[in-house]
C-alpha positions in Angstrom: -9.6 33.5 8.9 -6.3 33.8 10.5 -7.7 32.5 14.0 -9.6 29.6 12.4 -6.1 28.6 11.0 -4.2 28.9 13.8 -6.3 27.9 16.8 -8.8 25.0 16.1 -12.2 25.1 18.0 -11.8 23.9 21.3 -14.4 21.2 20.9 -11.9 19.4 18.5 -9.2 19.9 20.9 -11.4 18.2 23.4 -11.8 15.2 21.1 -8.4 14.6 20.8 -7.7 15.0 24.6 -10.4 12.3 25.0 -8.4 10.0 22.3 -5.1 10.5 23.9 -6.5 9.9 27.4 -8.6 7.1 26.6 -7.9 3.8 28.2 -8.2 2.0 25.2 -5.2 -0.5 25.8 -7.8 -1.8 28.6 -10.7 -2.8 25.9 -11.5 -6.2 25.2 -13.7 -5.7 21.8 -13.0 -2.9 19.8 -14.6 -2.2 16.4 -14.4 0.0 13.8 -16.4 0.9 10.3 -13.9 -0.6 7.9 -15.8 0.3 4.7 -18.8 2.6 4.1 -20.5 3.0 0.8 -23.6 4.7 -0.1 -25.7 5.1 -3.4 -29.0 6.5 -4.5 -31.1 3.9 -2.8 -28.8 2.2 -0.4 -25.8 1.7 1.5 -23.4 -1.1 2.8 -21.4 -1.2 6.1 -18.3 -3.5 6.4 -17.3 -3.8 10.3 -14.0 -4.9 11.7 -14.3 -6.2 15.2 -11.0 -7.1 17.3 -10.1 -8.5 20.6 -7.8 -5.8 22.0 -7.5 -7.2 25.4 -5.0 -9.4 26.7 -7.0 -12.6 27.0 -8.9 -14.6 24.6 -12.7 -14.5 24.3 -15.4 -16.7 23.4 -18.3 -14.6 22.1 -18.5 -10.6 21.8 -21.2 -8.3 20.7 -20.7 -4.8 19.3 -23.3 -1.8 18.6 -23.6 0.1 15.6 -25.1 3.4 16.2 -26.7 5.8 13.3 -28.0 9.2 13.7 -31.3 7.7 12.3 -33.3 4.4 12.2 -31.4 2.3 9.4 -33.5 -0.1 7.3 -31.3 -3.3 7.1 -32.0 -5.5 4.4 -29.1 -8.0 4.4 -26.5 -9.1 6.7 -23.5 -11.6 6.9 -21.0 -13.2 9.4 -23.2 -12.1 12.3 -26.8 -12.6 14.4 -28.3 -9.5 14.2 -30.3 -7.6 17.0 -31.0 -3.9 18.1 -33.9 -1.3 17.5 -34.2 2.2 16.8 -30.9 3.8 15.8 -28.8 1.0 16.6 -28.0 -2.3 15.2 -26.2 -4.8 17.5 -24.0 -7.6 16.3 -23.1 -10.8 17.7 -20.8 -13.7 17.0 -22.1 -16.8 15.2 -20.6 -19.9 16.0 -17.5 -19.9 13.8 -16.2 -16.6 14.8 -17.0 -16.5 18.4 -13.5 -17.3 19.7 -10.9 -14.6 19.1 -7.4 -14.5 21.0 -5.8 -11.7 21.9 -5.2 -9.2 18.7 -7.5 -11.3 16.4 -10.0 -9.8 14.5 -13.1 -10.8 12.2 -15.2 -8.6 9.8 -18.7 -8.5 9.2 -21.2 -6.5 6.9 -24.7 -5.4 6.1 -26.7 -3.8 3.4 -30.1 -1.9 3.3 -32.1 0.6 1.8 -31.8 4.2 2.1 -32.6 7.6 0.3 -28.6 8.2 -0.1 -28.5 10.5 2.8 -27.7 7.9 5.5 -24.5 9.2 7.5 -21.7 6.7 8.3 -22.4 5.2 11.7 -20.0 4.8 14.6 -19.3 1.2 15.9 -19.0 0.7 19.7 -17.1 -2.4 21.2 -17.8 -4.2 24.9 -14.9 -2.4 27.5 -14.3 0.3 25.2 -13.2 3.5 26.5 -15.4 5.8 28.4 -15.5 8.2 25.4 -17.2 5.5 23.2 -19.5 4.6 26.3 -20.5 8.3 26.3 -20.7 8.7 22.8 -23.5 5.6 22.7 -25.4 7.2 25.3 -26.4 10.2 23.3 -26.8 8.1 20.3 -29.9 9.7 18.5 -29.6 13.1 19.9 -26.1 14.6 20.9 -24.2 11.8 18.9 -25.9 13.2 15.8 -25.7 16.7 16.3 -22.1 16.8 17.4 -21.2 14.8 14.5 -22.5 17.6 12.0 -20.9 20.2 14.4 -17.6 18.6 14.0 -17.4 17.8 10.3 -18.5 21.4 9.6 -16.1 23.1 12.2 -12.8 21.2 12.4 -12.2 21.2 8.3 -9.5 19.0 9.2 -8.2 15.4 9.2 -6.8 13.9 12.2 -7.0 10.3 13.9 -9.9 8.3 12.9 -11.9 8.3 16.2 -14.9 9.3 17.4 -15.4 10.5 21.1 -17.0 12.3 23.9 -14.6 14.3 25.9 -15.3 15.2 30.1 -12.6 17.1 31.3 -12.2 19.0 34.6 -9.6 22.0 33.1 -6.1 21.8 32.3 -4.5 22.1 28.5 -4.5 20.0 25.8 -1.9 20.2 22.8 -2.0 18.7 19.2 0.2 19.3 16.3 -1.2 21.4 13.5 1.0 19.9 10.7 1.5 22.3 7.7 -1.4 24.5 8.6 -3.8 22.1 7.5 -4.0 19.0 9.6 -4.2 18.2 13.2 -2.5 15.0 14.8 -2.2 14.2 18.3 1.2 14.3 19.9 3.1 11.0 20.5 3.3 10.0 24.0 6.1 7.7 23.7 8.4 9.5 21.3 9.5 13.0 21.0 10.4 12.5 17.0 8.9 11.1 13.9 5.6 9.6 13.1 4.1 7.1 15.5 0.8 5.0 15.9 -0.9 5.1 19.4 -4.2 4.2 20.5 -5.0 3.0 17.2 -4.2 6.2 15.4 -1.3 8.1 13.6 0.6 10.8 16.2 3.6 12.7 15.6 6.5 13.6 17.6 6.8 17.1 19.2 10.1 17.7 18.1 8.9 16.7 14.4 6.2 18.9 14.8 7.9 21.8 16.0 11.2 21.4 13.5 9.9 20.2 10.3 6.9 22.7 9.2 7.5 24.7 6.3 7.9 28.7 7.5 5.0 29.7 6.0 2.7 27.1 6.9 1.2 28.2 9.8 1.8 25.0 11.6 3.2 23.9 14.8 2.4 22.8 18.3 -1.2 24.4 19.3 -2.6 24.2 22.6 -5.9 25.2 24.3 -7.4 24.9 27.8 -10.3 22.7 28.4 -13.3 23.7 30.5 -15.5 21.5 32.9 -17.8 20.7 30.1 -18.8 17.5 28.1 -18.9 17.6 24.5 -18.9 15.1 21.7 -17.0 15.4 18.4 -15.8 13.4 15.5 -13.0 13.8 13.4 -13.6 13.3 9.5 -10.8 11.0 8.8 -9.6 7.9 6.8 -11.9 4.8 7.0 -9.0 2.8 7.9 -10.1 2.5 11.8 -12.8 5.3 11.7 -15.4 5.2 14.2 -16.6 8.6 13.3 -20.2 9.3 12.8 -19.2 12.3 10.4 -20.7 11.8 7.0 -18.3 11.1 4.0 -19.2 14.3 2.3 -17.6 16.1 5.4 -14.1 14.5 4.9 -13.9 16.3 1.7 -12.5 19.3 3.8 -9.7 17.4 5.3 -7.0 18.0 3.1 -8.7 21.0 1.1 -5.4 23.4 1.5 -2.8 20.8 0.8 -2.7 21.4 -2.9 -4.4 23.3 -5.4 -5.5 20.5 -7.3 -5.1 17.5 -5.3 -7.7 18.9 -2.7 -10.4 17.6 -5.1 -12.3 14.9 -3.7 -15.2 14.4 -5.4 -15.9 11.2 -7.0 -16.8 12.4 -10.4 -18.2 10.6 -13.3 -15.0 8.6 -14.1 -15.2 4.5 -14.1 -12.2 4.4 -11.2 -12.5 7.1 -8.8 -11.1 7.6 -5.1 -14.0 8.6 -2.9 -13.6 11.5 -0.1 -12.3 8.7 2.7 -9.5 7.6 0.2 -11.2 4.4 -0.8 -11.2 3.0 -4.7 -14.6 3.1 -6.5 -15.6 1.6 -9.9 -18.6 3.2 -11.2 -19.6 4.9 -8.1 -19.5 1.5 -6.0 -16.7 0.6 -3.3 -14.0 -1.5 -4.9 -12.1 -3.9 -3.0 -8.7 -4.0 -4.2 -7.3 -7.4 -3.8 -4.5 -7.8 -6.0 -1.3 -9.6 -7.0 1.6 -8.7 -9.8 1.8 -11.2 -12.5 5.0 -10.2 -14.1 7.3 -11.7 -17.0 6.5 -9.1 -19.7 8.9 -6.5 -18.7 11.8 -8.8 -19.1 14.1 -11.3 -17.2 17.7 -12.0 -17.2 19.1 -15.1 -19.1 22.1 -16.6 -17.6 25.3 -16.0 -19.6 25.2 -20.0 -20.4 21.9 -19.9 -22.1 22.2 -21.8 -25.7 20.2 -19.5 -27.6 20.2 -16.2 -25.6 23.1 -15.8 -23.5 22.5 -12.7 -20.9 19.4 -11.8 -23.1 16.3 -10.1 -21.6 13.1 -11.7 -23.2 9.9 -10.4 -22.5 7.5 -13.4 -21.8 4.5 -13.8 -19.6 5.2 -16.8 -17.2 2.4 -19.4 -16.8 3.9 -22.7 -15.5 4.1 -24.1 -18.9 7.8 -24.2 -20.2 8.6 -26.0 -23.6 11.2 -28.6 -21.7 8.5 -29.8 -19.1 7.4 -33.5 -19.2 9.8 -34.4 -21.7 8.7 -31.7 -24.2 5.3 -32.3 -23.6 4.6 -29.2 -21.6 2.1 -29.1 -18.7 -0.9 -28.1 -20.6 -1.5 -25.4 -18.2 -2.7 -22.1 -19.7 -3.5 -18.5 -18.7 -6.9 -19.1 -18.2 -6.2 -21.8 -15.6 -4.6 -18.9 -13.3 -7.5 -16.7 -14.0 -9.8 -19.3 -12.8 -7.8 -19.8 -9.5 -7.5 -15.9 -8.9 -11.2 -15.7 -9.4 -11.8 -18.6 -6.9 -9.2 -16.8 -4.5 -10.8 -13.4 -4.6 -8.1 -11.7 -6.6 -9.7 -8.7 -8.1 -6.8 -6.7 -9.7 -3.6 -7.8 -11.5 -0.6 -5.4 -11.4 0.9 -6.2 -14.8 4.8 -4.9 -15.3 6.2 -4.2 -18.8 8.8 -1.9 -20.3 8.9 0.4 -23.1 10.3 -2.5 -25.3 7.3 -4.5 -24.7 5.4 -2.2 -26.4 7.2 -2.9 -29.7 5.8 -6.1 -31.4 9.0 -6.4 -33.5 11.7 -6.4 -30.6 13.6 -9.6 -30.7 13.5 -10.0 -27.1 10.0 -10.8 -27.1 9.8 -13.1 -29.8 11.0 -16.8 -30.8 13.5 -18.2 -30.6 13.8 -16.4 -27.1 10.6 -17.6 -25.6 10.4 -20.2 -23.0 6.6 -21.3 -23.3 5.5 -24.4 -24.5 4.4 -23.7 -28.4 1.1 -24.7 -27.2 0.6 -21.6 -25.7 3.3 -19.3 -27.1 2.3 -15.9 -28.2 4.0 -14.3 -31.4 5.2 -11.5 -29.6 5.3 -9.4 -26.3 3.0 -6.4 -27.7 0.3 -9.1 -28.6 0.9 -11.0 -25.7 0.1 -7.9 -23.3 -3.1 -7.0 -25.4 -4.4 -10.5 -25.2 -3.6 -10.6 -21.4 -5.7 -7.6 -20.8 -8.8 -8.9 -23.0 -8.9 -12.0 -21.4 -8.7 -10.6 -17.9 -11.6 -8.3 -18.8 -13.6 -11.5 -19.8 -12.9 -12.8 -16.3 -14.0 -9.5 -14.4 -10.3 -9.0 -13.4 -8.9 -5.4 -13.5 -5.6 -4.7 -14.7 -3.0 -2.2 -13.4 -0.6 -1.3 -15.8 3.2 -0.8 -14.4 6.1 0.8 -16.3 8.7 -1.1 -14.3 11.6 0.3 -16.1 13.5 2.0 -18.6 14.9 -1.0 -20.4 14.1 -4.6 -20.4 17.9 -5.1 -20.1 18.4 -3.0 -17.0 15.2 -4.2 -15.3 14.8 -3.7 -11.3 18.0 -1.4 -11.1 16.5 1.6 -12.6 15.8 4.2 -10.3 15.1 6.9 -12.6 14.1 7.1 -16.4 17.6 8.1 -17.6 19.4 5.4 -15.2 22.8 4.6 -16.0 25.7 2.5 -14.3 26.8 1.8 -11.6 24.3 -0.4 -10.5 23.8 -1.5 -6.9 24.7 -5.1 -8.0 28.0 -4.3 -9.9 30.2 -5.8 -7.2 27.9 -8.9 -6.2 29.9 -11.8 -5.8 29.2 -15.3 -7.2 27.0 -13.5 -9.6 25.9 -14.1 -13.3 23.6 -11.1 -13.6 25.3 -7.7 -13.8 24.3 -4.9 -16.4 27.1 -2.5 -16.2 27.4 -2.6 -20.2 24.0 -0.8 -20.4 22.4 2.4 -19.8 19.2 4.4 -20.0 20.9 7.6 -20.6 22.1 9.0 -24.0 25.1 10.6 -22.4 26.9 11.0 -18.9 27.8 7.1 -19.4 30.8 5.2 -17.4 33.4 3.4 -20.0 31.5 0.1 -19.1 28.6 1.0 -21.3 28.4 -0.8 -24.4 24.6 -0.4 -25.3 22.3 2.5 -24.5 18.5 2.2 -24.4 18.3 5.9 -24.2 14.9 6.8 -22.3 13.8 10.4 -21.2 10.6 12.2 -20.1 9.4 12.6 -23.6 9.4 9.0 -24.5 7.9 8.2 -21.2 4.9 10.2 -21.3 4.4 9.0 -25.0 4.4 5.5 -23.4 2.0 6.5 -20.6 -0.5 7.8 -23.5 0.0 4.7 -25.2 -1.1 2.5 -22.4 -4.0 5.0 -21.3 -5.4 4.5 -24.8 -5.3 0.8 -24.8 -8.8 0.6 -22.9 -10.3 2.3 -26.2 -8.4 0.2 -28.8 -9.0 -3.1 -27.2 -12.4 -2.4 -26.2 -12.3 -2.9 -22.5 -13.1 -1.2 -19.1 -10.9 -3.3 -16.8 -7.9 -1.0 -17.2 -7.9 0.6 -13.4 -4.9 2.7 -13.4 -1.2 3.2 -14.5 1.7 2.6 -12.2 3.7 5.4 -13.8 7.2 4.0 -13.1 8.6 1.4 -10.8 10.6 2.2 -7.6 11.8 5.8 -8.8 14.2 5.7 -6.1 17.1 7.8 -7.2 14.7 10.8 -7.4 14.1 13.7 -4.4 10.7 13.9 -3.8 10.1 17.2 -5.5 11.8 16.1 -8.6 9.5 12.8 -8.8 6.3 14.9 -7.8 7.0 17.2 -10.5 7.2 14.1 -12.7 4.1 12.7 -11.4 2.4 15.9 -12.5 3.4 15.8 -16.0 2.2 12.0 -16.0 -1.2 12.9 -15.0 -1.5 15.3 -17.7 -0.4 12.6 -20.5 -2.5 10.3 -19.2 -5.9 12.3 -18.7 -5.4 14.0 -22.2 -6.2 10.3 -23.7 -8.3 8.4 -20.5 -10.1 10.4 -17.8 -11.4 6.8 -16.3 -8.0 5.4 -14.9 -6.2 6.3 -11.6 -2.7 7.5 -11.2 -0.5 5.6 -9.0 2.7 7.2 -7.9 5.2 5.3 -5.6 7.4 6.8 -3.3 11.3 7.5 -3.6 14.2 6.0 -1.2 16.7 7.7 1.6 18.9 9.0 -1.0 18.8 10.4 -4.7 21.4 11.2 -7.4 23.1 7.8 -7.7 22.2 7.2 -11.3 22.2 10.8 -12.7 25.8 10.5 -13.8 27.6 12.0 -11.0 27.8 8.6 -8.5 29.9 10.6 -6.2 27.7 13.3 -5.4 24.9 11.4 -3.8 22.0 13.6 -1.5 20.2 12.3 1.3 16.4 12.4 0.9 14.1 12.9 4.0 12.3 9.7 5.2 11.8 10.7 8.9 13.8 8.6 11.8 17.3 7.9 10.4 17.0 4.3 11.8 14.0 3.2 10.0 15.3 3.1 6.3 12.7 3.0 3.7 12.7 0.5 0.6 12.9 1.7 -2.7 9.8 3.3 -3.8 8.2 3.4 0.1 9.3 6.8 0.9 6.4 9.0 0.7 7.1 11.0 3.9 7.3 14.3 2.1 4.3 13.5 0.3 1.5 14.5 2.7 2.9 18.2 3.1 3.8 18.4 -0.5 1.6 16.1 -2.7 1.7 16.3 -6.6 -0.7 18.4 -8.3 -3.3 15.7 -9.3 -6.7 15.6 -8.2 -7.1 13.5 -5.1 -10.0 11.6 -6.7 -7.5 10.6 -9.4 -4.2 9.9 -7.1 -3.2 6.7 -5.5 -0.1 6.4 -3.4 1.6 3.1 -4.1 4.7 2.3 -1.8 6.8 -0.9 -2.2 8.1 -2.6 1.3 10.0 -6.0 2.0 11.4 -7.9 4.4 14.9 -9.6 5.1 14.5 -12.2 2.0 14.8 -8.8 -0.1 17.2 -6.7 1.8 18.3 -7.0 5.3 17.7 -3.5 6.6 19.3 -1.9 9.8 16.0 -2.1 11.7 15.9 -5.9 11.3 19.3 -6.3 13.2 19.5 -7.2 17.0 19.9 -3.8 19.0 21.5 -5.6 22.1 24.2 -6.4 19.7 26.5 -3.1 19.5 28.7 -4.9 16.5 25.7 -5.3 14.5 23.0 -2.4 15.5 24.2 -0.1 12.3 25.0 -2.9 9.9 22.8 -4.2 7.0 22.8 -6.0 3.9 25.9 -8.4 3.1 28.1 -6.7 5.8 25.5 -7.7 8.5 25.5 -11.3 7.2 29.1 -11.3 6.9 29.6 -10.4 10.5 27.1 -13.2 11.4 24.5 -10.9 12.7 21.3 -12.0 14.2 17.8 -10.6 12.9 15.0 -9.5 15.2 11.8 -8.5 13.9 10.2 -5.8 16.0 6.5 -5.6 14.7 6.2 -2.1 16.9 9.2 -0.7 15.4 8.5 -1.5 12.0 5.1 -0.1 12.2 6.6 3.4 13.1 8.6 3.5 9.9 5.5 2.4 7.9 3.4 4.9 9.2 5.8 8.0 8.9 6.7 6.8 5.3 3.4 6.3 4.1 0.5 5.1 6.6 0.0 8.6 7.6 -1.6 9.4 4.4 -4.5 7.3 4.9 -5.4 9.6 8.0 -5.3 12.4 5.3 -7.9 10.5 3.2 -5.5 9.5 0.6 -5.8 6.4 -1.5 -2.9 4.0 -0.5 -2.4 0.9 -2.4 0.9 -1.0 -1.4 2.4 -1.7 -5.0 4.7 -4.5 -3.9 5.3 -6.9 -0.8 5.8 -10.1 -0.2 8.8 -12.4 0.4 10.5 -16.0 0.6 9.0 -17.3 3.7 11.3 -20.2 3.9 14.4 -17.7 3.8 17.5 -18.3 3.7 16.5 -21.8 2.3 15.6 -21.3 -1.5 17.5 -18.0 -1.5 20.3 -17.8 -4.1 23.2 -20.0 -3.0 25.5 -17.1 -2.1 22.7 -15.6 0.3 21.9 -19.1 1.9 25.8 -19.4 2.5 25.8 -16.0 4.0 23.0 -16.3 6.4 23.1 -19.9 6.9 23.2 -18.9 10.8 19.6 -18.0 10.7 16.9 -20.4 11.2 15.1 -21.1 8.1 11.6 -20.3 7.6 11.4 -17.9 10.5 12.2 -14.1 10.1 10.6 -13.3 6.7 7.7 -15.1 7.9 7.3 -12.9 11.0 7.9 -9.8 8.7 4.8 -10.6 6.6 2.6 -11.6 9.3 3.3 -8.1 11.0 3.0 -6.0 7.6 -0.3 -8.1 6.9 -1.6 -7.1 10.3 -0.6 -3.4 10.0 -2.1 -3.0 6.4 -5.5 -4.4 7.6 -5.6 -2.2 10.5 -4.9 0.7 8.5 -7.3 0.0 6.0 -4.6 -0.2 3.1 -4.9 -2.3 0.3 -2.1 -3.9 -1.5 -0.6 -5.7 -4.5 1.4 -8.9 -3.6 4.2 -9.8 -5.3 3.9 -11.9 -6.9 1.2 -14.2 -8.2 3.7 -16.2 -10.5 6.8 -18.0 -8.8 10.0 -17.1 -10.4 10.9 -14.4 -8.6 14.2 -15.4 -7.2 14.3 -13.6 -3.7 10.4 -13.7 -3.1 9.0 -16.5 -5.0 5.3 -16.3 -5.6 1.8 -17.5 -4.5 2.2 -20.6 -6.4 5.1 -22.9 -5.4 7.9 -23.4 -7.6 9.4 -26.6 -8.4 12.8 -24.8 -8.9 15.5 -25.1 -6.1 18.8 -23.2 -6.6 20.7 -26.2 -5.0 18.5 -29.3 -5.7 16.3 -28.8 -8.8 17.6 -26.0 -11.2 15.9 -27.9 -14.0 12.6 -27.0 -12.4 12.5 -23.4 -13.0 9.0 -22.3 -14.7 7.3 -25.4 -13.2 4.3 -24.1 -11.1 3.2 -26.2 -8.4 0.0 -26.0 -5.8 -0.7 -22.7 -3.9 1.5 -21.8 -0.9 -1.2 -21.8 1.3 1.0 -20.0 4.2 1.4 -17.0 1.5 -2.7 -17.1 0.6 -3.4 -16.9 4.4 -1.3 -14.3 5.2 -2.6 -12.1 2.1 -6.5 -12.9 2.9 -5.3 -11.7 6.6 -4.6 -8.4 4.9 -8.0 -8.1 3.4 
């Protein structure tokens, strides 16, 4: 057992060597099995085809190779050919032209006895490793697949390869004693993504291991032989021919409980490749957040509720619109739109106060919706929405968005207390230094407390878990247990997440547990703000967004069954916060600045997609390679930034060309999560978010049309295009 742990079989090292040395950058057409689903009598495969060469192509053909002859009964988006074990897919008229980096998706279904193994996909002009794999498609490819899946017992890069070596040594990183990763060629520390798969810097591999894990850099000599191997891996970019059952071994030693990969009998589960299923069938998470019931911050000049925190679901129909006649818009109108657009899930933020039907901030006279569509209280509005979504075949992801409707987005922990990050913001009407979620340890500015703690939180989670039975619905797919817990260390937050799972599972064994990440520091809101601690997140330069940092989760996952766990990071571009990695690194006066300070110094913003990709990979992307489910819980932004931002930000960033940098960031992130088969929830569906806007356009403009707040217009087709590209 000791030898198996510390020195992996040479066939697996050879496969990794093949991947590392493969001239993938020379490929013209590459392809991968982006989704693979089987059931008792059939199967479905989705194939992503990408032009990875430097020039455009006007036609393409790929081969999908099985280890036995498949029975194809239906296919879409391609012309089908082939025979025996091979299905050939060629372009049709509308998807024949692919520019460099462009991609398209095709799919097919068929009958089987439930034992059909996942195929591999081979593109034109791909590396010799893929070619040699294809040449033995029906014999050695099949046998090497089963050999690799049974002997490697590890997740690595998503790759199917054959290697032919004339001797030498190959080194890989045994990460924490249970997962092999290739070493990065272009960086010494941190995580990266090279040749279409995750890699790790040698320095990080040597220095960031547990002293008892048995991990580290491992090297083995290669002989003058040829071998085929498939690593069991995430489906994100997998062309592996290993079966989905073999991939259950990939993270089996990472945690006593999270090693469970069986899909079980629950309604919503995570399969062995990290894909979410509903009733045993692959379920596409195409999600947007629809917010309002968690509370908003009224202006201090509001005539009926100055600086209040009303809880109300926006629907684009305010009482003052059209001379107090309203717009006539309803929630059903939006649900119709979402079904037409392909949205399958709504992330639905609430606060603890939302659950109280008598809370005055969820009732008239504090509500802004027109009387024709107004709901009596926040609790009833939540329940009616869930039922209506169920009737429209839309799943709901419930999200405890804060400890208080008054403190809102600022809370980085259950018992958050001032000072908050917006304490000293100038030209600003929305501070909350007089509110706290802590029963003690508060500064003198606090006048009102909404004490919240682990016990109250767990009771709220149990209450949410019971809504499915209470309302007679089956569309509550999961619970996002707390929004952006950025002020905890990973150990603290992981332990709380385990408690959350236990509480939810006591009531409802059908739902998934969505666990967000942390940030780069902790202890800001614990009552001792002068003793803030750093939180590991990889490369110092790549600072994570609140909720983005899952750097430690792979090596130290929460003790939650893997088939119930969904990691759910948040990340944003410059319209939400200008990070250091957005700075022009050729300007020494700006390279280390961020936020308001960078704007005040007239710093330029440069969106470097490769640099950002490296940060995303080490913060959360690598978890897909470990076959965890990853659904980005929030991303998006104001494409027109700095236009349409607050007046203070428009003035501060007026030197930046409007409508460029946040669009570049969103395009880069959309491409990244598509490539990695990471699903997501876009923030947001409704447009009232001040720093991001929404998928609908908003009549409101902070300069020219303040009266347009709450009036929805048509879809922002630019955002829809970005979102659909991520699918």
